[in-house]
N, CA, C and O of each residue as an XYZ file, in Angstrom:
240
protein
N      16.984     -4.729     59.991
C      18.287     -4.503     59.648
C      19.102     -5.304     60.902
O      18.652     -5.419     62.042
N      20.200     -5.748     60.502
C      20.932     -6.581     61.463
C      21.782     -5.931     62.348
O      22.464     -6.511     63.192
N      21.743     -4.567     62.138
C      22.769     -3.691     62.908
C      24.308     -3.602     62.656
O      25.109     -3.132     63.464
N      24.609     -4.104     61.456
C      25.824     -4.047     60.843
C      26.126     -2.824     59.939
O      25.548     -2.588     58.878
N      26.961     -2.188     60.416
C      27.066     -0.673     59.667
C      28.545     -1.081     58.767
O      29.531     -1.597     59.294
N      28.440     -0.751     57.441
C      29.605     -0.708     56.543
C      30.516      0.115     56.880
O      30.129      1.251     57.152
N      31.917     -0.165     56.968
C      32.882      0.596     57.335
C      33.239      1.348     56.045
O      33.252      0.627     55.048
N      33.520      2.586     55.859
C      34.037      3.192     54.663
C      35.353      2.655     54.500
O      35.951      2.232     55.489
N      35.899      2.623     53.297
C      37.291      2.272     52.906
C      37.756      3.300     51.782
O      37.006      4.088     51.206
N      39.007      3.167     51.589
C      39.658      4.114     50.411
C      39.771      5.466     50.651
O      40.333      5.770     51.704
N      39.352      6.413     49.891
C      39.525      7.811     50.218
C      38.712      8.419     51.279
O      38.983      9.554     51.673
N      37.764      7.766     51.753
C      37.001      8.156     52.927
C      37.463      7.674     54.331
O      36.961      8.182     55.334
N      38.269      6.847     54.410
C      39.045      6.399     55.553
C      40.368      6.424     55.389
O      40.903      5.793     54.478
N      41.123      7.241     56.355
C      40.513      8.075     57.588
C      39.786      9.252     56.878
O      39.963      9.652     55.727
N      38.949      9.703     57.804
C      38.097     10.906     57.668
C      39.349     11.942     57.555
O      40.411     11.804     58.162
N      38.951     13.260     56.451
C      39.727     14.211     56.236
C      39.872     14.981     57.609
O      40.942     15.323     58.113
N      38.578     15.201     58.139
C      38.825     15.739     59.682
C      40.131     15.241     60.486
O      40.960     16.052     60.897
N      40.244     13.981     60.663
C      41.072     13.371     61.387
C      42.439     13.618     60.972
O      43.365     13.742     61.773
N      42.560     13.692     59.659
C      44.193     14.080     59.141
C      44.379     15.291     59.340
O      45.537     15.571     59.650
N      43.406     16.432     59.256
C      43.743     17.512     59.462
C      44.127     17.990     60.733
O      44.810     18.992     60.944
N      43.571     17.092     61.705
C      44.009     17.450     63.156
C      45.655     17.038     63.523
O      46.317     17.441     64.479
N      46.065     16.111     62.443
C      47.522     15.780     62.534
C      48.401     16.716     61.596
O      49.609     16.488     61.527
N      47.964     17.533     61.029
C      48.619     18.262     60.111
C      48.315     19.928     60.418
O      47.332     20.370     61.013
N      49.232     20.567     59.947
C      49.200     21.956     60.077
C      48.119     22.757     59.481
O      47.452     23.634     60.030
N      48.044     22.302     58.225
C      47.060     23.037     57.325
C      46.640     22.023     56.289
O      47.159     20.912     56.181
N      45.607     22.512     55.495
C      45.123     21.656     54.375
C      46.245     21.457     53.299
O      46.389     20.381     52.718
N      47.069     22.606     53.057
C      48.062     22.779     52.269
C      49.104     21.618     52.559
O      49.336     20.744     51.724
N      49.672     21.669     53.714
C      50.516     20.575     54.296
C      50.038     19.108     54.182
O      50.817     18.164     54.045
N      48.790     19.003     54.246
C      48.112     17.678     54.133
C      48.331     17.117     52.717
O      48.661     15.943     52.547
N      48.102     18.159     51.495
C      48.000     17.831     50.369
C      49.534     17.452     49.834
O      49.736     16.536     49.036
N      50.559     18.272     50.378
C      51.962     18.008     50.182
C      52.332     16.701     50.620
O      52.974     16.025     49.815
N      52.049     16.193     51.765
C      52.305     15.180     52.389
C      51.595     13.844     51.568
O      52.159     12.762     51.405
N      50.441     14.141     51.173
C      49.821     12.893     50.362
C      50.480     12.777     48.924
O      50.552     11.711     48.313
N      51.006     14.128     48.398
C      51.774     14.051     47.055
C      53.148     13.229     47.235
O      53.495     12.336     46.462
N      53.796     13.602     48.227
C      55.030     12.978     48.450
C      54.845     11.371     48.604
O      55.607     10.603     48.016
N      53.838     10.934     49.388
C      53.578      9.511     49.742
C      53.209      8.723     48.397
O      53.619      7.601     48.103
N      52.258      9.624     47.552
C      52.139      8.961     46.155
C      53.404      8.880     45.310
O      53.633      7.841     44.691
N      54.096      9.738     45.259
C      55.410      9.615     44.629
C      56.299      8.359     45.193
O      56.947      7.643     44.430
N      56.264      8.190     46.466
C      56.970      7.060     47.026
C      56.480      5.661     46.725
O      57.169      4.641     46.683
N      55.210      5.773     46.525
C      54.483      4.535     46.053
C      54.800      4.108     44.521
O      55.119      2.979     44.148
N      54.627      5.347     43.663
C      54.965      5.170     42.300
C      56.409      4.835     42.039
O      56.678      4.195     41.023
N      57.410      5.226     42.904
C      58.611      4.824     42.689
C      58.909      3.466     42.952
O      59.681      2.762     42.302
N      58.193      3.117     44.032
C      58.436      1.488     44.564
C      57.929      0.715     43.447
O      58.564     -0.277     43.089
N      56.669      1.112     42.747
C      56.167      0.066     41.761
C      57.225      0.077     40.504
O      57.599     -1.015     40.075
N      57.646      1.111     39.990
C      58.443      1.357     38.914
C      59.883      0.639     39.222
O      60.410     -0.037     38.339
N      60.498      0.804     40.490
C      61.405     -0.146     40.819
C      61.185     -1.639     40.974
O      62.144     -2.410     40.915
N      60.124     -2.004     41.141
C      59.672     -3.296     40.876
C      59.791     -4.170     39.602
O      60.063     -5.364     39.478
N      59.487     -3.160     38.648
C      59.488     -3.581     37.148
C      61.016     -3.620     36.806
O      61.526     -4.502     36.115
N      61.631     -2.663     37.316
C      63.366     -2.614     36.707
C      64.160     -3.611     37.812
O      65.375     -3.774     37.698
N      63.540     -4.144     38.685
C      64.508     -5.096     39.539
C      65.311     -4.412     40.668
O      66.110     -5.070     41.334
N      65.108     -3.122     40.882
C      65.805     -2.297     41.829
C      64.905     -2.027     43.056
O      63.703     -1.779     42.964
N      65.554     -2.092     44.142
C      64.565     -1.784     45.463
C      65.446     -0.792     46.237
O      66.476     -1.166     46.797
N      64.993      0.553     46.256
C      65.609      1.563     47.151
C      64.705      1.747     48.321
O      65.076      1.651     49.491
N      63.519      2.011     47.937
C      62.439      2.624     48.945
C      61.606      1.425     49.530
O      61.392      0.395     48.889
N      61.176      1.646     50.752
C      60.137      0.696     51.107
C      59.064      0.559     50.512
O      58.800      1.602     49.913
N      58.157     -0.362     50.350
C      56.801     -0.383     49.659
C      55.936      0.444     50.294
O      56.279      1.279     51.131
N      54.587      0.202     49.848
C      53.452      0.895     50.533
C      53.077      0.252     51.800
O      52.828     -0.946     51.933
N      53.056      1.153     52.724
C      52.908      0.767     54.101
C      51.297      0.784     54.410
O      50.739      1.745     54.940
N      50.632     -0.414     54.005
C      49.300     -0.303     54.123
C      48.951     -1.624     55.118
O      49.365     -2.779     55.017
N      47.989     -1.000     56.167
C      47.829     -2.076     56.967
C      47.035     -3.435     56.706
O      47.005     -4.309     57.572
């Protein structure tokens, strides 16, 4: 092997354990994820309507 390790992406990055360290509970983590999903969906629906009220997805 060449020593290169594939970095996980998507749902596995960042790890859930790291996110739980930033949140009070698993429930709070799920609530925050749902809020962010709604923001992203709202952003994309505004793009098709020509309105921009919210900031777009904040992906590095």
